[in-house]
C-alpha positions in Angstrom: 96.9 45.3 195.6 99.6 46.4 198.0 98.9 49.8 199.5 101.4 52.7 199.3 101.4 53.2 202.8 102.9 49.8 203.4 106.8 50.0 204.1 108.9 48.9 201.1 110.6 46.2 203.3 107.2 44.5 204.0 106.1 44.8 200.4 109.6 43.1 199.4 108.6 40.2 201.7 105.5 39.7 199.5 107.6 40.2 196.3 110.2 37.5 197.5 107.4 35.1 198.1 106.0 35.8 194.6 109.6 34.9 193.1 109.9 31.7 194.9 106.6 30.7 193.7 107.3 31.5 190.2 110.6 29.7 190.3 108.8 26.7 191.8 105.9 26.9 189.1 108.3 27.1 186.1 110.9 24.7 187.5 113.9 27.2 187.9 114.4 27.5 184.1 117.5 29.7 184.7 119.4 26.7 186.1 119.3 25.6 182.2 120.6 28.9 180.9 123.9 30.8 180.9 122.5 34.1 182.3 124.1 37.6 181.6 122.5 40.5 183.6 122.9 44.1 182.7 122.1 46.8 185.1 123.0 50.8 185.6 121.3 54.0 185.4 121.8 54.5 181.8 122.5 52.4 178.7 121.0 49.1 180.2 118.8 48.4 177.2 121.4 49.4 174.5 124.1 47.4 176.1 122.0 44.4 176.6 120.9 44.6 173.0 124.3 44.9 171.8 125.6 41.6 173.7 122.5 40.0 172.2 123.3 40.9 168.7 126.9 39.9 169.0 125.9 36.5 170.4 123.3 36.1 167.8 125.9 36.8 165.1 128.1 34.2 166.8 125.3 31.8 166.2 124.7 31.3 169.9 121.2 30.5 170.7 120.3 33.6 172.9 117.1 35.1 174.2 116.9 38.8 175.5 114.6 40.5 178.0 114.8 44.2 178.1 112.5 47.0 179.3 111.4 47.6 175.6 111.0 44.0 174.2 111.8 40.4 174.9 113.3 38.2 171.8 112.9 34.4 172.0 113.5 32.2 169.0 112.6 35.0 166.5 109.3 35.9 168.4 109.0 39.5 169.7 107.4 40.1 172.9 106.6 43.9 173.8 107.4 44.9 177.2 107.5 48.8 176.7 104.5 49.6 178.9 105.8 51.4 182.0 107.6 48.4 183.5 111.1 47.9 184.9 112.2 44.4 185.0 109.3 42.1 184.4 107.3 40.7 187.3 108.6 37.3 188.6 105.9 35.2 186.9 106.5 36.8 183.4 110.3 36.6 183.8 110.2 33.1 184.7 107.7 32.2 181.9 110.0 34.0 179.4 112.9 32.0 180.6 111.1 28.8 180.6 110.0 29.6 177.0 113.6 30.4 176.0 114.6 26.9 177.3 111.8 25.2 175.4 112.9 26.8 172.2 116.3 25.5 172.7 118.2 28.7 173.9 121.2 28.2 175.7 122.0 31.7 176.9 119.9 34.6 177.9 120.6 38.3 178.3 118.3 40.2 180.9 118.2 43.9 181.6 118.1 44.2 185.4 116.8 47.3 187.0 117.5 48.5 190.7 113.7 48.1 191.3 113.6 44.5 190.2 116.8 43.7 192.5 115.4 45.4 195.4 112.1 43.6 195.1 113.7 40.1 194.6 112.4 39.6 191.1 115.6 38.0 190.2 115.6 35.6 193.4 116.7 32.0 192.1 118.7 33.1 189.2 122.5 32.8 189.3 124.3 35.1 186.8 127.2 34.1 185.0 128.2 37.5 184.0 126.9 40.8 185.7 127.4 44.1 183.7 127.1 47.6 185.3 127.2 50.5 182.8 127.1 53.4 185.4 125.3 55.0 188.5 124.0 58.5 188.4 121.3 60.4 189.9 118.0 58.6 189.4 115.3 56.6 191.4 115.9 58.5 194.7 112.3 58.6 195.2 112.2 55.0 195.6 115.8 54.3 197.2 116.0 57.5 199.4 119.6 58.0 199.2 122.3 57.6 196.5 124.3 55.1 198.6 121.1 52.8 198.9 120.8 53.0 195.2 124.5 51.9 194.6 124.1 49.1 197.2 121.0 47.8 195.5 122.9 47.8 192.0 125.6 46.0 193.9 123.5 43.0 194.6 124.1 41.9 190.9 127.8 42.2 191.5 127.5 39.9 194.5 125.5 37.2 192.7 127.5 37.0 189.5 130.6 34.7 188.9 132.1 37.4 186.6 131.5 41.1 186.6 132.0 43.6 184.0 132.5 47.2 185.3 132.9 50.7 183.8 136.1 52.0 185.1 135.3 55.6 184.0 132.3 55.6 186.6 132.7 56.7 190.1 131.1 53.8 191.3 133.9 51.3 189.9 135.9 51.0 193.2 132.8 50.3 195.3 131.6 47.7 192.9 134.8 46.0 192.4 135.1 45.9 196.4 131.8 44.2 196.5 132.7 41.6 194.2 135.2 40.1 197.0 137.3 38.6 194.1 139.2 40.8 192.0 140.0 38.0 189.5 136.3 37.9 188.4 136.2 41.5 187.5 136.7 42.8 184.0 137.2 46.5 183.5 136.5 48.7 180.5 137.1 52.5 180.0 137.5 55.5 177.6 139.7 57.6 179.9 141.6 55.3 181.8 143.6 52.3 181.4 141.5 48.9 181.9 141.1 45.6 180.4 139.2 46.8 177.4 140.0 50.6 176.4 138.9 52.7 173.6 141.3 55.0 171.8 141.4 57.4 168.9 137.5 57.8 169.4 135.8 59.7 166.7 132.4 60.8 166.5 130.3 62.2 163.7 126.7 62.4 162.5 127.1 59.0 160.9 128.3 57.3 163.9 131.4 56.1 166.1 134.8 54.9 165.2 137.6 53.8 167.7 140.4 51.4 168.3 139.6 48.8 171.0 142.8 47.9 172.8 143.1 44.9 175.3 146.0 42.6 176.6 145.6 40.2 173.6 144.7 42.4 170.8 143.9 45.7 169.1 141.3 46.3 166.3 139.2 49.1 165.0 135.5 49.3 165.6 132.8 51.2 163.6 129.3 51.8 165.0 126.1 53.7 163.6 125.5 54.7 167.3 126.0 58.2 168.1 127.8 59.9 171.2 130.8 59.0 173.5 128.2 57.2 175.8 127.4 54.7 173.3 131.3 54.0 173.0 131.0 52.9 176.8 127.9 50.7 176.1 130.1 49.0 173.1 133.1 48.6 175.3 130.8 46.9 178.0 129.1 44.5 175.2 132.7 43.6 173.9 134.0 43.0 177.3 131.1 40.7 178.3 131.3 38.8 174.9 135.1 38.3 175.5 134.3 35.7 178.0 132.4 33.7 175.3 135.6 33.6 173.1 133.6 35.2 170.2 135.7 35.7 167.3 137.0 39.3 166.8 135.3 39.5 163.1 132.0 38.5 164.3 132.1 41.0 167.0 133.1 44.0 164.5 130.5 42.7 161.8 127.7 42.7 164.6 128.5 46.2 165.9 128.8 47.5 162.4 125.5 46.1 161.6 123.5 47.1 164.6 121.0 49.9 163.9 120.1 50.8 167.6 117.3 50.2 170.1 113.8 51.7 169.6 113.7 55.2 171.3 117.2 55.3 171.7 118.3 58.5 169.4 115.9 57.0 167.0 115.7 59.1 163.7 112.3 60.1 162.3 112.8 61.1 158.5 109.6 62.1 156.7 111.6 64.2 154.1 112.1 67.2 156.3 115.1 69.5 155.9 116.1 69.4 159.6 116.8 66.3 161.8 114.4 64.8 164.3 115.4 62.3 167.0 113.3 60.6 169.7 115.2 59.5 172.8 114.4 57.8 176.1 116.8 60.3 178.0 114.8 60.8 181.3 117.8 61.3 183.9 120.2 64.3 184.2 123.1 62.3 183.0 121.4 60.7 180.0 119.9 64.1 178.9 123.3 65.9 179.1 124.9 63.4 177.0 122.3 63.3 174.4 122.2 67.1 174.1 125.9 67.4 174.1 126.2 64.5 171.5 123.6 66.4 169.1 125.1 69.8 169.8 128.5 68.5 168.4 126.6 67.5 165.3 125.1 71.1 164.6 126.1 73.2 161.6 127.1 76.6 162.4 124.1 79.0 163.1 121.7 76.0 163.3 119.9 75.5 166.7 119.2 72.5 169.1 115.5 72.2 170.1 114.7 69.8 173.0 111.0 68.6 174.4 110.9 66.8 177.5 109.2 66.6 180.9 109.7 65.0 184.2 107.8 62.0 185.5 105.4 62.3 188.5 105.7 60.3 191.5 109.5 60.0 190.7 112.7 61.6 191.7 111.7 65.3 192.5 115.2 66.5 193.0 116.3 65.9 189.2 113.5 68.3 187.7 115.3 71.5 188.1 118.7 69.9 187.5 117.4 68.6 184.2 115.8 71.9 183.1 119.1 73.8 184.1 121.1 71.3 181.6 118.7 71.7 178.8 118.6 75.3 179.0 122.4 75.8 179.0 123.0 73.3 176.2 119.9 73.8 173.7 118.9 77.0 172.2 115.2 76.1 172.7 113.9 74.0 175.7 110.2 73.0 175.8 109.0 71.6 179.1 105.9 69.6 178.9 104.2 66.5 180.5 105.8 63.1 181.0 103.6 60.7 183.1 102.4 62.9 185.5 100.5 60.1 187.3 98.6 61.6 190.5 100.9 64.7 190.8 99.7 68.1 189.5 101.4 68.9 186.2 101.5 72.5 186.9 103.7 71.9 190.0 106.1 69.6 188.3 106.6 72.1 185.5 107.1 74.8 188.1 109.8 72.7 189.9 111.6 72.3 186.4 111.5 76.1 185.7 112.9 76.7 189.3 115.9 75.0 187.7 116.4 77.7 185.1 119.1 80.4 185.3 117.5 83.2 183.5 120.4 85.4 183.5 122.5 82.8 181.6 119.6 82.4 179.0 120.0 86.1 178.0 123.8 85.7 177.7 123.4 82.5 175.6 120.5 83.9 173.8 118.7 80.6 174.7 114.9 80.4 175.8 112.5 77.9 177.1 108.7 77.5 176.8 106.3 75.8 179.0 103.5 73.8 176.9 101.9 71.3 179.3 100.1 69.3 176.4 103.0 67.1 174.9 101.4 66.8 171.4 101.3 70.7 171.2 104.9 70.8 172.5 106.1 68.4 169.8 104.1 70.5 167.0 105.6 73.7 168.5 109.2 72.3 168.5 108.7 71.0 165.0 107.3 74.4 163.8 110.3 76.4 165.2 112.8 74.0 163.4 114.6 75.7 160.3 116.8 73.9 157.8 119.7 72.0 159.4 118.4 72.6 162.9 118.1 69.5 165.2 115.0 68.6 167.2 115.1 65.9 170.1 112.1 64.6 171.9 113.2 63.1 175.2 111.8 61.1 178.1 109.1 58.7 176.3 111.4 56.8 173.9 109.9 53.3 173.3 106.9 53.7 175.6 103.6 53.1 174.2 101.5 55.1 176.9 101.1 58.0 179.0 100.4 57.5 182.6 98.0 59.7 184.5 96.3 59.1 187.9 94.9 55.5 187.6 94.8 55.9 184.1 97.2 54.6 181.2 96.3 56.5 177.8 97.9 55.1 174.6 100.8 57.5 173.5 103.6 57.1 170.8 106.2 60.1 170.5 107.0 58.4 167.3 103.3 58.3 165.9 102.7 62.0 167.2 105.9 63.4 165.6 105.2 61.6 162.0 101.7 62.9 162.2 103.0 66.4 162.8 105.7 66.4 160.2 103.2 65.1 157.6 101.1 68.2 158.4 103.7 70.8 157.2 106.4 69.2 155.1 
């Protein structure tokens, strides 16, 4: 085991050696695949899965590897156990299996940790996709610039790059590509190669008109929120390079039901709505809450349950608490993988972000309930008809991380059990 006090640069030499060995052992399987990589702070999993679903609908033999699951030839492999990108040996093994099963393409969710630790060494990306870059992982990367530069590694190793023109990182990544002809842009608020216009959002999903230099066509999706409009644009922009027919793209998007733990609805017959979402960054939390707030009936309230992970970005803790208490009528702060940190200190850092004078003006409130199960139960008991409860931060994950211990955990399971008790 590598000790924590060893500098990351030294650790990364070790990771590089592992990646080289993994490629040698499995015979560089990526060389036999058309590889698409998707990175960004938020939206990676949804975007990667959207690309996969479109390609599958087009009957392109494709594999998918995300932080939630891997899909290879109708086989599902669970990867949702506190991982970023898979370690080099698992990654190369999965790609080897994809080749053996006859896949010609593979879509990989690419994390900044994976890029920094050379887990993708030896892989030549045909297309690299970047969704956005916002405040996250500064505990690891130490500065926002380091974080952006790490993401830029995917740009530099990709033959074509799909970039979000709405994001502040666009110009930097475009410059990193060193070849403007290989950049494909997408946007909602700016003119780009692929642009969304006449965007409509509702509790039923999204509708918009996609415009490009070659065609305009309408898109309908079951996904919620403007942020998913960006994810759809990223997927469509990527698939344009594969010359997939418009009707195939539209059908795939209309049929796509979403990713586990991404605004996943839990319906046990209750008279209020319950969602589970992976939002664990300031940006993703704000977008989820704004989206759900817009779907609230008059006089109904939004209730959010979330925490902040231990041994991770400390600076985001008060920021996320401030965001939640400004938007949601009720915010419940609780545990979320405290690891070796004291939960009480994490929760106190969150509370420090609350502007108590604003709470009184807005008639909002917050509660601190350290036990996540009790926090979820409380949120559901506070909900009245037509309210919305959203449980954030864990999403698809199947465990809770304490010091040297992974305890089985599922927000979905706990929520369903709680609803069954009082509906």
